[in-house]
Legacy VTK file of the C-alpha trace (Angstrom):
# vtk DataFile Version 3.0
C-alpha trace
ASCII
DATASET POLYDATA
POINTS 232 float
21.016 -37.430 -20.805
20.025 -34.251 -18.917
22.009 -31.427 -20.836
22.777 -28.551 -18.507
23.838 -25.074 -19.311
24.810 -21.770 -17.065
23.604 -18.672 -18.124
25.275 -15.435 -16.581
21.957 -12.991 -16.699
22.775 -9.145 -15.836
19.452 -7.402 -14.414
18.850 -3.948 -14.420
15.728 -2.787 -12.676
14.977 0.640 -13.359
11.335 2.586 -12.115
10.702 5.661 -13.516
9.274 7.434 -10.722
11.390 7.986 -8.860
14.998 6.818 -10.679
15.981 3.919 -8.802
18.635 1.031 -10.875
19.505 -1.860 -9.574
22.337 -3.863 -11.107
23.351 -7.260 -10.499
25.260 -10.896 -12.048
22.877 -13.708 -11.586
24.114 -17.432 -12.227
21.551 -19.571 -12.619
21.778 -22.718 -14.001
18.581 -24.609 -16.098
17.994 -27.797 -16.891
17.175 -28.293 -20.972
14.448 -31.244 -20.040
12.504 -29.008 -17.563
9.531 -27.741 -19.210
10.278 -23.700 -19.560
7.417 -23.096 -21.981
4.950 -20.360 -18.629
3.697 -17.583 -17.814
4.224 -15.863 -14.638
2.459 -13.153 -12.578
2.501 -12.374 -8.564
-0.447 -12.397 -6.535
0.025 -8.362 -6.088
1.500 -6.134 -8.774
0.771 -3.005 -6.226
1.510 -3.088 -2.156
1.069 -0.920 0.526
3.367 -1.763 3.670
4.060 0.654 7.011
8.019 0.361 8.165
8.804 -2.855 9.749
5.925 -5.399 8.505
7.148 -8.125 6.259
4.986 -9.895 3.741
5.378 -12.911 0.816
4.899 -12.411 -2.709
3.451 -15.717 -4.254
4.339 -16.476 -7.702
1.450 -17.898 -9.919
2.041 -19.738 -12.571
-0.242 -20.761 -16.149
-0.359 -23.273 -16.749
-0.927 -25.092 -13.459
1.188 -28.002 -14.339
4.616 -26.490 -14.104
7.317 -28.347 -12.143
10.429 -25.627 -11.027
8.843 -23.206 -9.600
11.649 -21.710 -7.987
11.771 -17.727 -8.208
14.538 -15.230 -7.428
13.282 -11.748 -5.676
15.341 -8.927 -6.026
14.529 -5.286 -4.691
15.689 -2.407 -6.621
16.252 -0.701 -3.416
17.524 -2.283 -0.414
17.211 1.009 1.847
13.567 1.108 1.155
12.594 -2.945 0.969
15.034 -5.714 1.243
14.313 -9.314 0.136
15.191 -12.259 2.893
14.879 -15.126 1.400
10.930 -15.264 0.066
9.646 -12.886 2.405
9.926 -8.788 1.870
10.711 -6.721 4.540
9.346 -3.177 4.314
12.298 -0.630 6.012
11.685 2.771 5.436
8.754 4.785 3.582
9.638 5.179 0.210
8.604 3.057 -2.808
11.113 0.635 -4.744
10.320 -2.277 -6.990
10.365 -6.245 -6.226
12.015 -8.466 -9.256
10.920 -11.663 -9.757
12.249 -14.202 -11.958
11.673 -17.542 -12.829
14.575 -19.779 -12.651
13.688 -22.093 -15.111
12.882 -19.851 -18.108
14.067 -16.429 -16.683
10.061 -14.749 -16.884
9.626 -11.838 -15.043
7.482 -9.943 -12.963
7.218 -7.485 -10.863
5.592 -5.407 -7.647
5.713 -1.863 -7.214
5.839 -1.400 -3.287
5.103 1.511 -1.357
6.687 1.945 1.814
4.634 4.100 4.780
5.880 5.180 7.682
3.444 4.164 11.026
0.823 6.159 10.769
0.589 8.944 13.349
-0.439 12.910 13.379
1.870 15.355 14.735
-0.863 17.636 16.149
1.406 19.867 17.360
2.017 21.243 13.645
-1.780 22.683 12.843
-3.482 25.582 14.592
-6.809 24.148 14.609
-9.065 21.224 14.573
-12.416 20.165 13.597
-14.233 16.463 14.371
-15.973 14.263 11.785
-18.014 10.892 12.622
-18.371 8.768 9.896
-19.346 4.689 9.284
-17.583 3.302 6.107
-17.844 0.375 3.571
-15.132 -1.277 1.400
-16.692 -2.908 -1.568
-20.057 -2.466 0.070
-18.572 -4.350 2.942
-18.945 -2.348 6.060
-15.207 -1.930 7.551
-13.244 -4.738 9.674
-11.654 -2.748 12.025
-9.120 -5.344 12.702
-7.289 -5.310 9.271
-8.745 -1.630 8.331
-8.555 1.759 9.403
-9.386 5.149 8.133
-7.146 8.136 8.105
-8.034 11.863 6.869
-5.536 13.559 4.119
-4.629 17.130 2.771
-2.959 16.483 -0.295
-0.758 13.570 0.512
-0.154 14.469 4.756
-2.252 12.347 7.170
-4.236 14.598 9.195
-6.244 12.764 11.509
-7.061 8.503 12.304
-10.205 7.536 12.802
-10.933 5.984 16.535
-13.948 3.424 16.821
-17.144 4.595 19.516
-19.842 2.951 20.249
-23.650 4.199 20.291
-25.987 1.252 21.101
-25.231 -1.329 18.820
-23.892 0.916 16.361
-20.016 1.412 15.303
-19.068 4.470 14.413
-15.395 6.223 13.942
-15.061 9.860 14.947
-11.950 11.391 13.406
-10.095 14.726 14.785
-8.890 16.340 11.938
-5.920 18.780 12.217
-5.157 21.743 9.623
-4.863 25.190 9.005
-7.829 27.703 8.230
-8.203 31.883 8.349
-11.051 33.606 8.712
-12.714 36.607 6.309
-15.899 37.670 7.020
-16.333 35.084 9.221
-15.955 32.351 6.826
-12.454 30.094 6.202
-10.944 31.425 3.151
-9.559 28.767 0.667
-10.088 26.440 3.279
-8.290 23.131 3.092
-10.014 20.132 1.185
-9.947 16.740 3.430
-10.115 13.527 1.741
-10.694 10.162 3.439
-8.368 6.597 2.716
-9.022 3.671 4.002
-5.870 1.397 4.731
-5.792 -2.474 4.365
-3.264 -3.889 6.261
-4.015 -7.773 5.248
-4.538 -6.814 1.651
-1.766 -4.208 1.436
-4.132 -1.895 -0.294
-5.028 1.779 0.044
-8.904 2.861 -1.232
-9.653 6.547 -1.908
-13.043 6.877 -0.247
-16.154 9.028 -1.656
-16.694 11.685 0.431
-14.396 14.539 1.049
-15.106 17.883 3.113
-13.471 21.295 3.505
-11.975 22.034 6.381
-13.658 24.173 8.348
-13.289 24.073 11.838
-16.717 22.680 11.727
-18.028 19.114 13.634
-19.157 17.239 9.543
-21.597 14.244 11.086
-22.838 13.272 14.424
-22.599 9.892 16.215
-26.758 9.723 15.557
-26.348 10.700 11.798
-22.286 10.377 10.674
-20.845 10.941 6.955
-21.136 7.558 5.392
-17.902 6.782 3.389
-17.826 4.196 0.673
-14.964 2.934 -2.027
-15.554 4.471 -5.155
LINES 1 233
232 0 1 2 3 4 5 6 7 8 9 10 11 12 13 14 15 16 17 18 19 20 21 22 23 24 25 26 27 28 29 30 31 32 33 34 35 36 37 38 39 40 41 42 43 44 45 46 47 48 49 50 51 52 53 54 55 56 57 58 59 60 61 62 63 64 65 66 67 68 69 70 71 72 73 74 75 76 77 78 79 80 81 82 83 84 85 86 87 88 89 90 91 92 93 94 95 96 97 98 99 100 101 102 103 104 105 106 107 108 109 110 111 112 113 114 115 116 117 118 119 120 121 122 123 124 125 126 127 128 129 130 131 132 133 134 135 136 137 138 139 140 141 142 143 144 145 146 147 148 149 150 151 152 153 154 155 156 157 158 159 160 161 162 163 164 165 166 167 168 169 170 171 172 173 174 175 176 177 178 179 180 181 182 183 184 185 186 187 188 189 190 191 192 193 194 195 196 197 198 199 200 201 202 203 204 205 206 207 208 209 210 211 212 213 214 215 216 217 218 219 220 221 222 223 224 225 226 227 228 229 230 231
């Protein structure tokens, strides 16, 4: 005979930076004859997505023989990303936590979600520009231009986006980078530091690349000898 018990769980998810709290009552029914001694995690613990994108988080169970794989997903901030059935929808720039709760044994797993504004540079904010010619490899593999793109950042601000140019059979990225500098004795004073980041839309990852350059108004690299960017 099945013995069913009802548990009303009070869920409170807190993330520290920024401090976000989402609380609610969840009414779940449990079957005590169903295996409940198992662990659960998610296939991603951190994701980066652009506004308007959506994705599915997959729960992973140990051992693999778990039968009841039903999971309840909740967002700590629906204004950043909300849950639609098993799909996470990115709404606006910011960060939130997606909480996954196993219906069978109340195990919890979390995914930190960073929602980015679509990559775009407001070129009219800046007084100067410069160009860098680059190639890139991620984990030893050439850049996949269908799913990966390269951005130039100063601090947390996007200053340039790589655009494909082809030289004979070689594929190179040209990045026009925007910024500010003042000259002293013919040289930029306190030049901004430009770093490069790869965003992989398919894997929902951001990767910092190995090289950084000063914003000095000069051309860095060339179509024939581009700068080589690699994941660290």
